[in-house]
Each structure stands twice: as C-alpha cells, then as structure tokens.
C-alpha positions as CSV (number, residue, x, y, z in Angstrom):
1,X,0.0,0.0,0.0
2,X,1.3,3.5,-0.8
3,X,2.7,5.6,2.0
4,X,0.1,8.2,1.1
5,X,-2.9,5.9,1.8
6,X,-4.2,5.9,5.4
7,X,-5.7,2.5,6.3
8,X,-7.4,3.4,9.5
9,X,-9.3,6.7,10.0
10,X,-11.5,7.2,13.1
11,X,-12.0,10.9,13.6
12,X,-15.0,10.3,15.9
13,X,-12.6,8.6,18.4
14,X,-11.2,11.3,20.6
15,X,-7.8,9.6,21.3
16,X,-7.2,9.0,17.6
17,X,-8.2,12.5,16.7
18,X,-5.9,14.2,19.3
19,X,-2.9,11.8,18.6
20,X,-2.7,12.0,14.8
21,X,-6.0,12.6,13.2
22,X,-6.3,16.4,13.7
23,X,-2.8,17.1,12.4
24,X,-3.3,15.0,9.3
25,X,-6.8,16.5,8.6
26,X,-5.5,20.0,8.9
27,X,-2.6,19.3,6.6
28,X,-4.9,18.0,3.9
29,X,-7.3,21.0,4.5
30,X,-4.5,23.6,4.1
31,X,-3.4,22.1,0.8
32,X,-7.0,21.8,-0.4
33,X,-7.8,25.4,0.3
34,X,-5.3,27.0,-2.2
35,X,-6.1,24.3,-4.8
36,X,-9.8,25.3,-4.5
37,X,-9.0,29.0,-4.5
38,X,-7.2,28.7,-7.9
39,X,-10.0,26.6,-9.2
40,X,-12.5,29.3,-8.4
41,X,-10.2,31.9,-10.0
42,X,-10.0,30.0,-13.3
43,X,-13.8,29.3,-13.2
44,X,-14.7,33.0,-12.8
45,X,-11.9,34.6,-14.9
46,X,-14.4,35.4,-17.7
47,X,-16.4,37.7,-15.4
48,X,-13.4,40.1,-15.6
49,X,-12.1,39.3,-19.1
50,X,-15.5,40.1,-20.8
51,X,-15.5,43.6,-19.4
52,X,-12.3,44.4,-21.3
53,X,-12.9,42.5,-24.6
54,X,-14.8,45.3,-26.4
55,X,-12.3,47.9,-25.5
56,X,-9.4,46.0,-27.2
57,X,-11.2,45.4,-30.4
58,X,-13.4,42.3,-30.0
59,X,-16.8,43.0,-31.6
60,X,-19.2,41.2,-29.4
61,X,-22.8,42.1,-28.4
62,X,-23.9,42.4,-24.8
63,X,-25.8,39.1,-25.1
64,X,-22.6,37.4,-26.5
65,X,-20.6,38.8,-23.5
66,X,-23.2,37.4,-21.1
67,X,-22.9,34.0,-22.8
68,X,-19.1,34.0,-22.2
69,X,-19.8,34.9,-18.5
70,X,-22.4,32.2,-18.1
71,X,-20.9,29.2,-20.0
72,X,-18.3,28.4,-17.3
73,X,-21.1,28.1,-14.9
74,X,-22.9,25.6,-17.2
75,X,-19.9,23.4,-17.8
76,X,-18.7,23.7,-14.2
77,X,-22.0,22.6,-12.8
78,X,-22.3,19.7,-15.2
79,X,-18.7,18.5,-14.3
80,X,-19.5,18.7,-10.6
81,X,-22.1,15.9,-11.1
82,X,-19.2,13.6,-12.1
83,X,-16.6,15.1,-9.8
84,X,-19.0,14.4,-6.8
85,X,-18.2,10.7,-7.0
86,X,-14.5,10.8,-7.9
87,X,-12.8,11.0,-4.5
88,X,-14.2,7.6,-3.2
89,X,-13.3,6.0,-6.5
90,X,-9.8,7.4,-7.1
91,X,-8.7,8.9,-3.8
92,X,-8.6,12.5,-2.6
93,X,-4.9,13.0,-3.1
94,X,-4.9,11.6,-6.7
95,X,-8.0,13.4,-7.8
96,X,-7.0,16.8,-6.3
97,X,-3.7,16.6,-8.1
98,X,-5.3,15.7,-11.5
99,X,-8.2,18.1,-11.2
100,X,-5.9,21.0,-10.2
101,X,-3.4,20.4,-13.0
102,X,-6.3,20.4,-15.5
103,X,-6.8,24.1,-14.8
104,X,-3.6,24.8,-16.8
105,X,-5.5,24.1,-20.1
106,X,-8.0,27.0,-19.9
107,X,-5.5,29.4,-18.2
108,X,-2.9,29.0,-21.0
109,X,-5.6,28.9,-23.7
110,X,-7.1,32.2,-22.6
111,X,-3.7,33.8,-22.5
112,X,-3.1,33.1,-26.2
113,X,-6.6,33.6,-27.4
114,X,-7.1,37.2,-26.2
115,X,-3.9,38.4,-27.9
116,X,-5.6,38.1,-31.3
117,X,-8.8,40.1,-32.0
118,X,-9.4,37.7,-34.9
119,X,-9.8,34.7,-32.5
120,X,-13.2,33.4,-33.5
121,X,-16.2,33.6,-31.1
122,X,-16.6,29.7,-31.1
123,X,-13.0,29.4,-29.8
124,X,-13.8,31.8,-27.0
125,X,-17.0,29.8,-26.2
126,X,-14.9,26.6,-26.0
127,X,-12.4,28.3,-23.6
128,X,-15.3,29.5,-21.5
129,X,-16.6,25.9,-21.3
130,X,-13.1,24.6,-20.4
131,X,-13.0,27.0,-17.4
132,X,-15.7,24.8,-16.0
133,X,-12.8,22.5,-14.8
134,X,-12.4,25.0,-12.0
135,X,-16.1,24.8,-11.1
136,X,-16.1,21.0,-11.1
137,X,-13.3,20.9,-8.5
138,X,-15.5,22.3,-5.7
139,X,-17.6,19.1,-5.6
140,X,-14.7,16.7,-5.2
141,X,-12.8,19.1,-2.8
142,X,-15.7,19.4,-0.4
143,X,-16.5,15.7,-0.5
144,X,-12.8,14.9,0.2
145,X,-12.5,17.2,3.2
146,X,-15.7,16.0,4.8
147,X,-14.1,12.5,5.3
148,X,-11.3,13.9,7.4
149,X,-13.2,15.7,10.2
150,X,-15.5,14.5,13.0
151,X,-19.2,15.5,13.0
152,X,-18.6,18.3,15.6
153,X,-16.1,20.1,13.4
154,X,-17.5,19.5,9.9
155,X,-19.1,22.9,9.8
156,X,-15.7,24.5,10.6
157,X,-13.7,22.4,8.1
158,X,-16.2,22.8,5.2
159,X,-16.6,26.5,6.0
160,X,-12.8,27.0,5.9
161,X,-12.3,25.0,2.7
162,X,-15.2,26.6,0.9
163,X,-15.0,30.0,2.4
164,X,-11.3,30.5,1.8
165,X,-11.6,28.6,-1.5
166,X,-14.4,31.0,-2.6
167,X,-11.9,33.8,-2.2
168,X,-10.6,32.8,-5.6
169,X,-13.7,34.6,-7.0
170,X,-12.7,37.8,-5.3
171,X,-9.0,37.2,-6.0
172,X,-9.6,37.0,-9.8
173,X,-11.7,40.1,-9.8
174,X,-9.0,42.0,-7.8
175,X,-5.8,40.6,-9.2
176,X,-6.6,40.5,-12.9
177,X,-7.3,44.3,-13.2
178,X,-3.9,44.8,-11.7
179,X,-1.8,42.4,-13.7
180,X,-3.3,43.3,-17.1
181,X,-1.8,46.8,-16.8
182,X,1.8,45.6,-17.0
183,X,4.0,43.2,-19.0
184,X,4.4,40.9,-16.0
185,X,6.1,38.1,-18.0
186,X,8.2,40.3,-20.2
187,X,8.8,39.0,-23.7
188,X,7.4,35.5,-22.7
189,X,4.0,37.0,-22.1
190,X,3.5,38.5,-25.5
191,X,2.8,42.0,-26.8
192,X,0.4,44.5,-25.3
193,X,-3.0,45.4,-26.8
194,X,-4.3,49.0,-27.2
195,X,-7.3,49.6,-24.9
196,X,-9.5,52.4,-26.1
197,X,-12.7,53.8,-24.5
198,X,-14.0,57.2,-25.5
199,X,-11.0,59.5,-25.9
200,X,-8.8,57.5,-23.5
201,X,-6.3,54.8,-24.5
202,X,-3.7,52.8,-22.7
203,X,-1.6,49.6,-23.1
204,X,-3.1,46.4,-21.8
205,X,-1.8,42.8,-21.4
206,X,-5.2,41.0,-21.1
207,X,-3.4,37.7,-21.7
208,X,-2.1,38.0,-18.1
209,X,-5.7,37.2,-16.9
210,X,-4.9,33.6,-17.8
211,X,-1.1,33.4,-17.6
212,X,-0.9,34.8,-14.0
213,X,-2.4,31.6,-12.5
214,X,-0.2,29.1,-14.3
215,X,2.8,29.0,-11.9
216,X,0.5,28.9,-8.9
217,X,-1.6,26.1,-10.3
218,X,1.5,24.0,-11.1
219,X,2.9,24.5,-7.6
220,X,-0.4,23.6,-5.9
221,X,-0.8,20.4,-8.0
222,X,2.7,19.3,-6.9
223,X,1.8,20.1,-3.2
224,X,-1.3,18.0,-3.6
225,X,0.6,15.0,-4.9
226,X,3.3,15.1,-2.3
227,X,1.4,16.4,0.7
228,X,-2.2,15.0,0.7
229,X,-3.5,11.6,1.6
230,X,-6.0,9.0,0.4
231,X,-8.3,7.4,3.0
232,X,-8.9,3.7,2.5
233,X,-12.2,3.9,4.5
234,X,-13.5,6.5,2.0
235,X,-13.3,4.1,-1.0
236,X,-16.6,3.4,-2.6
237,X,-17.8,2.6,-6.1
238,X,-20.3,4.7,-8.0
239,X,-23.1,2.2,-7.4
240,X,-22.5,2.4,-3.6
241,X,-22.7,6.2,-3.7
242,X,-25.7,6.2,-6.1
243,X,-27.9,5.4,-3.1
244,X,-28.2,9.1,-2.5
245,X,-30.5,9.4,-5.5
246,X,-33.1,7.5,-3.5
247,X,-32.7,9.8,-0.4
248,X,-35.4,12.5,-0.1
249,X,-33.1,14.8,1.8
250,X,-30.5,14.8,-1.1
251,X,-33.1,16.5,-3.3
252,X,-34.3,18.9,-0.6
253,X,-30.8,20.0,0.1
254,X,-30.1,20.5,-3.6
255,X,-33.0,23.0,-3.6
256,X,-31.6,24.9,-0.5
257,X,-28.0,24.9,-1.6
258,X,-29.1,26.3,-5.0
259,X,-30.6,29.2,-3.0
260,X,-27.4,29.8,-1.1
261,X,-24.4,28.8,-3.2
262,X,-26.2,29.0,-6.5
263,X,-26.9,32.7,-5.6
264,X,-23.3,33.3,-4.5
265,X,-21.6,32.0,-7.6
266,X,-24.3,33.4,-10.0
267,X,-24.2,36.9,-8.5
268,X,-20.3,36.7,-8.5
269,X,-20.3,35.8,-12.2
270,X,-22.8,38.5,-13.3
271,X,-21.9,41.4,-10.9
272,X,-19.3,43.1,-13.0
273,X,-21.3,43.1,-16.2
274,X,-24.5,44.0,-14.3
275,X,-22.7,47.1,-12.9
276,X,-21.5,48.0,-16.4
277,X,-24.9,47.8,-18.0
278,X,-26.9,49.6,-15.2
279,X,-24.3,52.2,-14.2
280,X,-22.2,52.8,-17.3
281,X,-20.2,55.7,-15.6
282,X,-18.9,53.3,-12.9
283,X,-15.8,51.2,-13.5
284,X,-17.1,47.7,-12.4
285,X,-13.7,46.3,-11.7
286,X,-13.2,48.9,-8.9
287,X,-16.1,47.2,-6.9
288,X,-16.9,43.8,-8.3
289,X,-14.3,41.9,-6.2
290,X,-15.8,43.1,-3.0
291,X,-19.0,41.1,-3.3
292,X,-17.3,37.6,-3.6
293,X,-14.9,38.7,-0.8
294,X,-17.7,39.5,1.6
295,X,-19.5,36.3,0.6
296,X,-16.4,34.1,1.1
297,X,-15.5,35.6,4.5
298,X,-19.1,35.3,5.6
299,X,-19.0,31.6,4.7
300,X,-16.1,31.1,7.1
301,X,-18.0,32.8,9.9
302,X,-21.2,31.0,8.9
303,X,-19.7,27.6,9.4
304,X,-18.7,28.4,13.0
305,X,-22.1,30.0,13.8
306,X,-24.0,27.1,12.3
307,X,-22.0,24.6,14.5
308,X,-23.2,26.5,17.5
309,X,-26.8,27.5,16.6
310,X,-27.7,24.7,14.2
311,X,-27.7,24.8,10.4
312,X,-31.5,24.9,9.8
313,X,-32.1,28.0,12.0
314,X,-29.3,29.9,10.5
315,X,-30.4,28.9,6.9
316,X,-34.0,30.0,7.5
317,X,-33.1,33.5,8.7
318,X,-30.4,33.9,6.0
319,X,-33.0,33.5,3.2
320,X,-35.2,36.1,4.9
321,X,-32.2,38.5,4.9
322,X,-31.5,37.7,1.2
323,X,-35.1,38.6,0.2
324,X,-34.8,42.0,1.9
325,X,-31.4,42.6,0.2
326,X,-32.8,41.7,-3.3
327,X,-35.7,44.1,-2.8
328,X,-33.3,46.7,-1.8
329,X,-31.2,46.2,-4.9
330,X,-34.3,46.6,-7.1
331,X,-35.2,49.9,-5.4
332,X,-31.8,51.4,-6.2
333,X,-31.7,50.4,-9.9
334,X,-32.2,52.9,-12.7
335,X,-36.0,53.2,-13.5
336,X,-38.0,55.2,-15.9
337,X,-35.2,57.5,-17.0
338,X,-33.9,58.0,-13.5
339,X,-30.2,57.2,-13.0
340,X,-30.6,55.1,-9.9
341,X,-28.3,55.1,-6.9
342,X,-25.1,53.2,-7.3
343,X,-24.0,53.3,-3.7
344,X,-27.4,52.1,-2.5
345,X,-27.3,49.3,-5.1
346,X,-23.7,48.4,-4.1
347,X,-24.4,48.1,-0.3
348,X,-27.6,46.1,-0.9
349,X,-25.5,43.7,-3.0
350,X,-22.9,43.5,-0.2
351,X,-25.6,42.5,2.2
352,X,-26.9,40.0,-0.3
353,X,-23.4,38.5,-0.8
354,X,-23.0,38.2,3.0
355,X,-26.3,36.3,3.2
356,X,-25.2,33.9,0.5
357,X,-22.0,33.2,2.3
358,X,-23.6,32.5,5.6
359,X,-26.2,30.3,3.8
360,X,-23.5,28.4,2.0
361,X,-22.0,27.4,5.3
362,X,-25.2,26.7,7.2
363,X,-26.7,24.5,4.4
364,X,-23.5,22.5,4.1
365,X,-23.5,22.1,7.9
366,X,-26.9,20.5,7.7
367,X,-26.0,17.8,5.2
368,X,-23.6,15.6,7.2
369,X,-25.8,16.0,10.3
370,X,-28.9,14.9,8.4
371,X,-27.3,11.8,6.9
372,X,-25.6,10.7,10.1
373,X,-28.8,11.1,12.1
374,X,-30.8,9.2,9.4
375,X,-28.3,6.2,9.3
376,X,-28.1,6.1,13.1
377,X,-31.8,6.0,13.4
378,X,-31.9,3.0,11.1
379,X,-29.2,1.2,13.1
380,X,-30.9,1.7,16.5
381,X,-31.2,-1.6,18.5
382,X,-29.0,-3.6,16.0
383,X,-25.8,-3.7,18.0
384,X,-22.4,-2.0,18.1
385,X,-21.3,-3.3,14.6
386,X,-24.4,-1.8,13.0
387,X,-23.7,1.5,14.7
388,X,-20.1,1.6,13.4
389,X,-21.3,0.7,9.9
390,X,-23.9,3.5,10.2
391,X,-21.2,6.1,10.7
392,X,-19.2,4.8,7.7
393,X,-22.3,4.8,5.5
394,X,-23.3,8.2,6.6
395,X,-19.9,9.7,5.8
396,X,-20.0,8.2,2.3
397,X,-23.5,9.3,1.7
398,X,-22.9,12.7,3.2
399,X,-19.8,13.3,1.1
400,X,-21.6,12.3,-2.1
401,X,-24.5,14.6,-1.3
402,X,-22.1,17.5,-0.5
403,X,-20.7,17.0,-4.0
404,X,-24.0,16.4,-5.8
405,X,-25.8,19.4,-4.2
406,X,-22.9,21.6,-5.1
407,X,-23.2,20.4,-8.7
408,X,-26.9,21.3,-8.9
409,X,-26.4,24.6,-7.2
410,X,-23.5,25.6,-9.5
411,X,-26.0,26.0,-12.3
412,X,-26.7,29.3,-10.7
413,X,-23.4,30.5,-12.3
414,X,-25.1,30.0,-15.6
415,X,-28.7,30.9,-14.9
416,X,-28.3,34.2,-13.0
417,X,-26.2,35.9,-15.6
418,X,-28.4,34.5,-18.4
419,X,-31.5,35.7,-16.4
420,X,-30.0,39.2,-16.3
421,X,-29.3,39.1,-20.0
422,X,-32.7,37.8,-20.9
423,X,-34.5,40.2,-18.6
424,X,-32.6,43.2,-20.0
425,X,-33.3,42.0,-23.6
426,X,-37.0,41.6,-23.0
427,X,-37.8,44.4,-20.5
428,X,-34.9,46.8,-20.7
429,X,-33.8,46.0,-17.1
430,X,-32.8,43.2,-14.7
431,X,-35.8,43.8,-12.4
432,X,-37.8,40.8,-13.6
433,X,-34.9,38.4,-13.0
434,X,-34.5,39.8,-9.5
435,X,-38.1,39.4,-8.6
436,X,-37.9,35.8,-9.8
437,X,-35.0,35.2,-7.4
438,X,-37.2,36.6,-4.5
439,X,-39.9,34.0,-5.3
440,X,-37.3,31.2,-5.2
441,X,-36.0,32.3,-1.8
442,X,-39.6,32.3,-0.5
443,X,-39.8,28.6,-1.5
444,X,-36.4,27.9,0.3
445,X,-37.8,29.4,3.5
446,X,-40.8,27.1,3.2
447,X,-38.7,24.0,2.7
448,X,-36.3,24.8,5.5
449,X,-39.0,25.5,8.0
450,X,-41.2,22.5,7.2
451,X,-38.5,19.8,7.0
452,X,-35.7,21.1,9.3
453,X,-36.5,24.1,11.4
454,X,-40.0,23.8,13.0
455,X,-40.5,22.2,16.3
456,X,-41.7,18.8,15.0
457,X,-39.6,18.8,11.9
458,X,-38.8,15.5,10.1
459,X,-35.1,16.0,10.5
460,X,-34.2,18.9,12.9
461,X,-30.6,19.9,12.3
C-alpha cells in the first residue's frame, strides 16, 4: 500500500483525533484550500475578461458577452455531477492533483486567445466551457475534506475549505485588473494590446488574466501530490454512492443549496457586467471583487455560527435576509429614465453576498448531520457493529450529497447571468430576474421551515 494511503481513519474517536487525526486532517485541509482558490479563480476569470474585450477590439454584443460569462457556470455545474463521486473512486490525493493540473488548459488557452482580435467567437466559447474545470473541483474538494473531520467540526472544516476557496472569485476580480496593466512576464508574455474607451487609450496585457495563474496552479498540483492523503475507509464505487438518488433529503438540500451557493456564484459571475450595463459611468472592476470577498468571509464565519446554533435555524433567517437585500437592490436600480443610486445598489449587494456566504456554510453544515442522524436512526437496536457501519455509510452518503448538491447549485453561475441578459433584452432592465429570485427564496424558506427548522420537523438539524 502507498505511504500516502491511510488504512485506519477514526475521527470520531477522541484519542485517535488528538494523537494524529487532527494534524493529518489540517494538513490536507490547508493544501485543499489553495487548490480550491485557484480553481475558483479560473472558473470566474471570464467575469473580468469580458468587461475588457470590447475595448481592445473584440466586436461582441452584450448578449454574447453574457454568454461568455455564463458558460463556465454551465460546464462547471455539469462537471460537478461527475466530480462528486470521484474521490471515493480514485482517492482524494490523486483526484485533487489531476483536477488542479487540468486548470492549466484554460488558463494557458485564454492567455493566447485574447492576444488576437481575430480569434473566433466559437473558440472563445470553448475556452469559457473549459473554465468549468475550475467549477467542477469544488464538488470533489468538499467531498474529500468531509471525510477527514468529526461531526462536531465538519461545519468549521467545510466552511474554511469553501470560504477561503471561494476567495478565488474575489481574487480573480481583484488581481486581474492589476496584472493586465503591465507586462508581468516580459517577452514571454506577448505584446500588449491597445485599450480604447471614449477619448482615452492605454496599453493592456489582457493575456495575463490567464497566464498569471499558471505557476501557482502548477505548484499547488505538486503540493497535492506530495502532501495529501487518500483514505482507505473512503473508498466506494459509484453504485455504492448512487444510493443518494433515493434519499429524499438529497433533493431537498439540492434546492436549498441552489438558493445559497447558486446565488453566491451566480451573483459573482454576473456582478461586473450588471454594474457595467446599469451604471455605465462606474468602473465595475473597482467594486466587483468586494462582493465575492464578503461572501467568502461570511462563509467562514457562517460555518462556526452554524456549528453553535444549528444549520437549519441559520439557513432560515439567511433566506429572509436575502429577500430583503434583493428588494433593496431593485429599489436602487435605474428606473423610468432616473439614473438610480449606485452606492445604495452596491451596499444592498454587499448585504446579499453576506447572506449567500452564511447560507452556504449553514446548508453544508446541515447535510452531514442529516445523513448521520438518518443512518443512526436506522441502526438503533441492532448492536455495536451496526452503529459503526452506520457512521461509515453516513460519511460516504454525506460526502456524495455534498458534491451532488454543489453540482446542482452551481448551475446558478449560468442561470443568474443569463436571467439578467434575458430580462434586459426583453424588458430593458434586470428587475424581472431579481423578482424571480425573490420568489425562489420564499420557496427555500418554506422547505427549510417544514423539514428542518420547525418544532416537530422530520429532521431537525
């Protein structure tokens, strides 16, 4: 057996956890976090690139730009369905290494494609789809980390992995505007492009939006190969994991996580272009990175709060907050010839991003608790061996559900930007899309209250 494979893993046993489990789990977590951060950066890089394409000579319509923003969400969400089941099949260390290294393909491809204004739109669409590799990584990353931690600390671990990993969205929207202003890689990075808007012009190296991540991705892939572990107890075939499709709570949590994470990633993808279309005098890249930053940090805090107060209670009130924030956003948008209020719009979005971050953590805190409780209920009165098996089964099912729900929710990265684009095309503004989101959050409140938060709920958590 490889030295990287751990044969016995018992995080629920205090002696094991204190002696060696905690240190091993934390090492895997702290390698997983940067791997996930760079995955999110590659996944969301088009949210920044599209804002600059027209100004360096690419002749794309607003709807075509929204397609480039939305397609990584579509492919990333679809890949997550498959990535959800990969860690128990191949092992966390091996799969993290391979999936991280795959990010080099779109990062390098974008770097070359944007240097030539004659690059065809279909090529750009293919590169946007390939950025979905970054989106897929989240499902396997969260499933992997869930195996390493005991029930009492899963909220913390998943919150740290996802929250700090989500910082990749903010990082790409903060770092790219800086690195495209200079020839960071010298002659190796290619010639600059001429950026023109109105009467202003400047040199721009838009290829750095892709190239800047290449060395970091390569180093993280090496760190994953030499520093992470595979858990023998986490091994499971696809057919063993497919039991989740028969579990009612899998589908209910898909709905709720779409409301939280689907909102976070969808709003992150569409925020820069939404600012540009609604407030054309504002530079969206001065503000866009702050939304994902707030959401990611709120997710870290949300995991800790959900461990203390319970995931369902926190989730319920988070959706109430998000409804209020969306209504606030609508009030500050331009209407009927009035210019709107950008700062009001901006702060309502910050509140909305904070809500999505807390909701991300609290819904993910609910999942392992639900499945452990369900399996332990089924094992009651059947002896010690049945109880031990219940824990193993619950960990495998919970990990698969974490991955699968994240796959379904990730379609938010496609649907929210496309809803904006469609709403603007049909009605002249994004209001219709935003009211649709409010309606969805109302349904999330109803599901959370009925199944998880009320006094006699089916599965209080």
